Structure formats: structure tokens, C-alpha cells
N, CA, C and O of each residue as an XYZ file, in Angstrom:
344
protein
N      15.651      9.188    -18.997
C      14.533      8.803    -18.153
C      14.752      7.369    -17.668
O      15.194      6.504    -18.424
N      14.439      7.142    -16.413
C      14.630      5.834    -15.806
C      13.439      4.940    -16.153
O      12.283      5.339    -16.014
N      13.746      3.727    -16.607
C      12.682      2.760    -16.907
C      12.396      1.942    -15.650
O      13.304      1.362    -15.055
N      11.140      1.904    -15.260
C      10.731      1.181    -14.058
C      10.246     -0.203    -14.470
O       9.484     -0.347    -15.426
N      10.695     -1.212    -13.741
C      10.362     -2.602    -14.059
C       8.851     -2.835    -13.972
O       8.175     -2.233    -13.137
N       8.321     -3.713    -14.839
C       6.870     -3.963    -14.842
C       6.327     -4.481    -13.508
O       5.201     -4.155    -13.134
N       7.112     -5.278    -12.790
C       6.602     -5.790    -11.512
C       6.474     -4.680    -10.478
O       5.631     -4.762     -9.585
N       7.296     -3.648    -10.587
C       7.167     -2.513     -9.658
C       5.868     -1.760     -9.924
O       5.226     -1.273     -8.993
N       5.480     -1.666    -11.200
C       4.216     -1.020    -11.527
C       3.046     -1.811    -10.960
O       2.067     -1.224    -10.499
N       3.136     -3.142    -10.990
C       2.067     -3.970    -10.411
C       1.932     -3.708     -8.917
O       0.821     -3.617     -8.395
N       3.062     -3.588     -8.232
C       3.029     -3.284     -6.801
C       2.489     -1.876     -6.565
O       1.765     -1.642     -5.596
N       2.837     -0.938     -7.444
C       2.338      0.429     -7.335
C       0.814      0.449     -7.450
O       0.136      1.079     -6.638
N       0.281     -0.236     -8.452
C      -1.173     -0.266     -8.641
C      -1.872     -1.005     -7.499
O      -2.956     -0.609     -7.070
N      -1.256     -2.065     -7.015
C      -1.822     -2.770     -5.861
C      -1.838     -1.856     -4.636
O      -2.773     -1.907     -3.836
N      -0.809     -1.022     -4.486
C      -0.765     -0.067     -3.384
C      -1.878      0.957     -3.471
O      -2.444      1.351     -2.451
N      -2.198      1.392     -4.689
C      -3.301      2.339     -4.864
C      -4.609      1.715     -4.380
O      -5.374      2.340     -3.645
N      -4.852      0.483     -4.801
C      -6.084     -0.206     -4.386
C      -6.106     -0.397     -2.868
O      -7.127     -0.163     -2.222
N      -4.972     -0.825     -2.305
C      -4.895     -0.991     -0.848
C      -5.166      0.327     -0.134
O      -5.916      0.363      0.842
N      -4.563      1.405     -0.614
C      -4.755      2.710      0.012
C      -6.204      3.143      0.013
O      -6.715      3.632      1.020
N      -6.871      2.962     -1.128
C      -8.284      3.339     -1.223
C      -9.134      2.502     -0.269
O      -9.944      3.038      0.489
N      -8.941      1.192     -0.314
C      -9.768      0.307      0.514
C      -9.525      0.505      2.006
O     -10.470      0.558      2.793
N      -8.261      0.615      2.392
C      -7.952      0.752      3.817
C      -8.378      2.109      4.367
O      -8.865      2.197      5.494
N      -8.199      3.165      3.578
C      -8.608      4.484      4.050
C     -10.130      4.579      4.114
O     -10.681      5.153      5.054
N     -10.805      4.018      3.118
C     -12.271      4.022      3.146
C     -12.793      3.225      4.337
O     -13.752      3.636      4.989
N     -12.169      2.095      4.618
C     -12.590      1.288      5.766
C     -12.376      2.043      7.069
O     -13.223      2.000      7.961
N     -11.247      2.733      7.182
C     -10.973      3.482      8.410
C     -11.945      4.650      8.570
O     -12.359      4.972      9.684
N     -12.304      5.277      7.457
C     -13.216      6.420      7.533
C     -14.657      5.998      7.796
O     -15.318      6.539      8.683
N     -15.136      5.038      7.028
C     -16.566      4.737      7.042
C     -16.957      3.591      7.968
O     -18.068      3.578      8.499
N     -16.069      2.643      8.167
C     -16.407      1.527      9.052
C     -15.982      1.784     10.489
O     -16.699      1.434     11.427
N     -14.812      2.396     10.662
C     -14.332      2.678     12.016
C     -14.718      4.070     12.498
O     -14.551      4.388     13.676
N     -15.237      4.909     11.589
C     -15.670      6.276     11.910
C     -14.552      7.096     12.556
O     -14.778      7.819     13.526
N     -13.351      6.972     12.005
C     -12.218      7.738     12.514
C     -12.168      9.105     11.843
O     -12.657      9.258     10.724
N     -11.586     10.101     12.506
C     -11.349     11.380     11.842
C     -10.400     11.181     10.659
O      -9.670     10.191     10.602
N     -10.412     12.118      9.727
C      -9.661     11.968      8.480
C      -8.164     11.780      8.713
O      -7.538     10.943      8.063
N      -7.592     12.541      9.623
C      -6.143     12.446      9.856
C      -5.787     11.104     10.492
O      -4.802     10.476     10.102
N      -6.567     10.668     11.451
C      -6.309      9.373     12.087
C      -6.488      8.235     11.086
O      -5.720      7.274     11.093
N      -7.497      8.342     10.230
C      -7.724      7.318      9.209
C      -6.576      7.290      8.216
O      -6.185      6.220      7.749
N      -6.026      8.465      7.885
C      -4.880      8.540      6.974
C      -3.692      7.776      7.541
O      -3.094      6.946      6.857
N      -3.357      8.060      8.789
C      -2.184      7.413      9.383
C      -2.409      5.919      9.622
O      -1.478      5.126      9.484
N      -3.620      5.534      9.972
C      -3.915      4.113     10.137
C      -3.807      3.379      8.800
O      -3.239      2.289      8.732
N      -4.350      3.973      7.744
C      -4.271      3.356      6.416
C      -2.831      3.305      5.930
O      -2.420      2.309      5.335
N      -2.061      4.352      6.168
C      -0.655      4.363      5.760
C       0.125      3.282      6.495
O       0.922      2.566      5.888
N      -0.101      3.162      7.793
C       0.587      2.121      8.564
C       0.193      0.734      8.064
O       1.037     -0.158      7.976
N      -1.074      0.553      7.739
C      -1.528     -0.747      7.240
C      -0.923     -1.063      5.878
O      -0.567     -2.212      5.618
N      -0.798     -0.069      5.004
C      -0.173     -0.288      3.692
C       1.289     -0.681      3.868
O       1.778     -1.572      3.174
N       1.990     -0.024      4.788
C       3.397     -0.364      5.038
C       3.505     -1.794      5.565
O       4.338     -2.568      5.095
N       2.673     -2.142      6.529
C       2.723     -3.487      7.116
C       2.371     -4.548      6.075
O       3.043     -5.576      5.997
N       1.348     -4.321      5.289
C       0.946     -5.300      4.277
C       2.002     -5.407      3.182
O       2.348     -6.512      2.765
N       2.517     -4.270      2.712
C       3.525     -4.295      1.651
C       4.792     -5.012      2.069
O       5.285     -5.876      1.344
N       5.320     -4.666      3.222
C       6.545     -5.316      3.674
C       6.266     -6.723      4.183
O       7.107     -7.611      4.040
N       5.103     -6.936      4.772
C       4.741     -8.276      5.233
C       4.650     -9.264      4.091
O       5.041    -10.422      4.241
N       4.144     -8.829      2.963
C       4.083     -9.703      1.792
C       5.486    -10.073      1.323
O       5.730    -11.214      0.931
N       6.404     -9.117      1.362
C       7.788     -9.409      0.966
C       8.458    -10.347      1.969
O       9.217    -11.232      1.572
N       8.192    -10.169      3.249
C       8.731    -11.098      4.246
C       8.153    -12.495      4.057
O       8.860    -13.488      4.227
N       6.883    -12.576      3.709
C       6.267    -13.870      3.425
C       6.969    -14.548      2.247
O       7.219    -15.753      2.277
N       7.284    -13.768      1.213
C       8.004    -14.317      0.058
C       9.384    -14.809      0.456
O       9.840    -15.839     -0.041
N      10.050    -14.096      1.337
C      11.390    -14.478      1.783
C      11.351    -15.755      2.616
O      12.159    -16.659      2.404
N      10.426    -15.832      3.552
C      10.376    -16.960      4.482
C       9.914    -18.243      3.788
O      10.482    -19.312      4.012
N       8.895    -18.136      2.956
C       8.331    -19.338      2.343
C       9.031    -19.745      1.057
O       8.923    -20.895      0.632
N       9.743    -18.822      0.436
C      10.365    -19.123     -0.851
C       9.393    -19.032     -2.009
O       9.768    -19.295     -3.152
N       8.158    -18.667     -1.737
C       7.167    -18.470     -2.791
C       7.281    -17.035     -3.286
O       6.979    -16.099     -2.546
N       7.701    -16.859     -4.495
C       7.878    -15.518     -5.027
C       9.304    -15.047     -4.873
O      10.195    -15.805     -4.488
N       9.500    -13.777     -5.184
C      10.835    -13.189     -5.177
C      10.865    -12.059     -4.153
O      10.045    -11.143     -4.212
N      11.806    -12.123     -3.220
C      11.925    -11.100     -2.175
C      12.666     -9.896     -2.738
O      13.785    -10.030     -3.233
N      12.051     -8.728     -2.665
C      12.688     -7.488     -3.097
C      12.078     -6.344     -2.287
O      10.875     -6.093     -2.353
N      12.914     -5.665     -1.532
C      12.429     -4.572     -0.681
C      11.826     -3.452     -1.525
O      10.897     -2.775     -1.086
N      12.349     -3.255     -2.731
C      11.818     -2.191     -3.583
C      10.368     -2.463     -4.000
O       9.637     -1.528     -4.327
N       9.949     -3.721     -3.991
C       8.537     -4.021     -4.237
C       7.676     -3.446     -3.115
O       6.606     -2.893     -3.371
N       8.136     -3.576     -1.887
C       7.407     -3.005     -0.751
C       7.387     -1.482     -0.837
O       6.378     -0.849     -0.525
N       8.499     -0.902     -1.258
C       8.562      0.557     -1.416
C       7.572      1.005     -2.490
O       6.880      2.008     -2.316
N       7.501      0.268     -3.598
C       6.555      0.606     -4.667
C       5.116      0.496     -4.173
O       4.267      1.299     -4.560
N       4.837     -0.478     -3.332
C       3.492     -0.631     -2.775
C       3.136      0.565     -1.893
O       2.025      1.088     -1.975
N       4.069      0.994     -1.059
C       3.812      2.134     -0.170
C       3.664      3.419     -0.980
O       2.789      4.235     -0.691
N       4.508      3.603     -1.986
C       4.398      4.798     -2.828
C       3.057      4.804     -3.557
O       2.454      5.864     -3.727
N       2.585      3.642     -3.986
C       1.270      3.555     -4.606
C       0.146      3.787     -3.616
O      -0.911      4.300     -3.983
N       0.362      3.416     -2.376
C      -0.669      3.611     -1.365
C      -0.953      5.072     -1.074
O      -2.079      5.426     -0.723
N       0.045      5.918     -1.214
C      -0.148      7.343     -0.914
C      -1.174      8.011     -1.830
O      -2.082      8.668     -1.323
N      -1.071      7.873     -3.164
C      -2.138      8.477     -3.980
C      -3.491      7.797     -3.779
O      -4.532      8.439     -3.925
N      -3.487      6.511     -3.449
C      -4.752      5.836     -3.161
C      -5.432      6.420     -1.941
O      -6.642      6.646     -1.940
N      -4.651      6.662     -0.904
C      -5.196      7.278      0.309
C      -5.668      8.694      0.003
O      -6.719      9.118      0.482
N      -4.892      9.428     -0.795
C      -5.264     10.799     -1.146
C      -6.553     10.826     -1.970
O      -7.397     11.701     -1.774
N      -6.704      9.873     -2.889
C      -7.937      9.808     -3.685
C      -9.148      9.582     -2.795
O     -10.194     10.202     -2.990
N      -9.010      8.712     -1.836
C     -10.119      8.433     -0.929
C     -10.416      9.647     -0.050
O     -11.570      9.894      0.298
N      -9.383     10.400      0.307
C      -9.557     11.566      1.174
C     -10.399     12.648      0.479
O     -11.072     13.434      1.146
N     -10.360     12.685     -0.849
C     -11.117     13.697     -1.584
C     -12.625     13.503     -1.466
O     -13.396     14.447     -1.632
N     -13.032     12.282     -1.182
C     -14.461     12.001     -1.118
C     -14.841     11.765      0.301
O     -16.009     11.507      0.593
């Protein structure tokens, strides 16, 4: 079994929270249909996840790792799905 680094789990959990918040905002604040809200929230999770890594690269604050962005996006998917259930 592959051991996943603790910082990747933090990004995964942050992605879940982002997915829930962004999908809920798209559904309830923007009044978008469910499919449109899903894709908008997914795009926002990708932009925020990779944007944070680019910020780390440019400013030197933190550690740049593309896999952190991937973990954030993977975490965002179940977050979006959880929000879709309600």
C-alpha cells in the first residue's frame, strides 16, 4: 500500500471544504442549475488549487509542488458531490 504524505492529506481536506463551499455558493447564491454549478465549482477548485501553488512558487512562501494542487482537486470532487446530494 502506498503511503500518502501528510501535507497531501491537508490539501485533500482543504479541497473537500473548497468543493462544498464553492458548489453551495454556485447553487444557492448564483441560482445556477446543478450541472452548471458543478462545473463552475470544479473550475474554481482547479484555479484556486493551482493558483495557490503558483503563489508559493512566485513569492517563495511555502513549497511549490504540483501534486499538492492535484490533491486539492481530488479532494474537491467528493466535496462537490457531497453538496450535490443536498
